[in-house]
C-alpha positions, -999 to +999 in steps of 0.1 A: +000-001+001+016+033-009+015+067+009-009+082-017-036+057-006-030+066+030-050+094+042-028+115+062-044+122+093-029+154+113-019+150+150-043+181+160-076+185+143-085+221+157-062+248+149-052+279+170-079+307+173-075+340+177-081+368+204-114+379+189-127+339+189-117+336+226-136+368+237-164+357+216-167+324+225-169+334+263-208+339+269-213+308+243-190+291+268-207+304+301-240+290+287-227+259+279-212+254+312-244+260+332-262+237+309-232+212+316-234+214+354-271+209+352-268+179+333-241+162+353-260+170+384-286+149+369-264+123+358-248+122+389-281+116+409-288+087+387-252+071+386-253+074+434-291+060+433-280+027+415-245+024+432-253+033+469-258+014+497-292+007+502-297+027+470-303+058+487-318+089+468-294+115+476-255+114+480-246+123+514-228+157+522-192+161+542-212+178+571-238+147+574-225+131+606-247+100+599-229+089+573-193+071+573-163+091+559-159+064+533-193+068+519-188+105+519-155+102+500-168+076+476-199+100+467-174+128+464-153+110+439-183+097+419-194+133+414-162+145+405-156+119+380-189+127+363-190+167+365-154+164+351-163+139+322-196+161+313-180+194+315-149+180+291-177+166+265-197+200+267-164+220+266-154+202+233-187+197+217-193+235+222-159+245+211-163+223+179-198+240+172-183+274+176-157+265+155-178+249+127-201+285+129-174+306+130-146+291+114-123+300+145-113+277+173-119+290+206-094+277+223-053+280+232 
């Protein structure tokens, strides 16, 4: 198979955007972050309901003394992972949509 038949895939699909793109993206990014936070909160509630001991409705908070520290830490780790994953998906999707609409990548 020759090099001519193999499509070249660049290491980075996004190109660096300008300062104007970053400024224009801020309101778009803020709105998508708020929506992402709401989505992540709902996803976390559903995940915690399924993995919690006794299938509790709500996750414990650090100031609830009736829960053992281990359970509070596990809930916090799950919540952090869910929020980080959803944020990454929302941020990347928003940046790609912004690039598609404007032709400029808002990051870097």
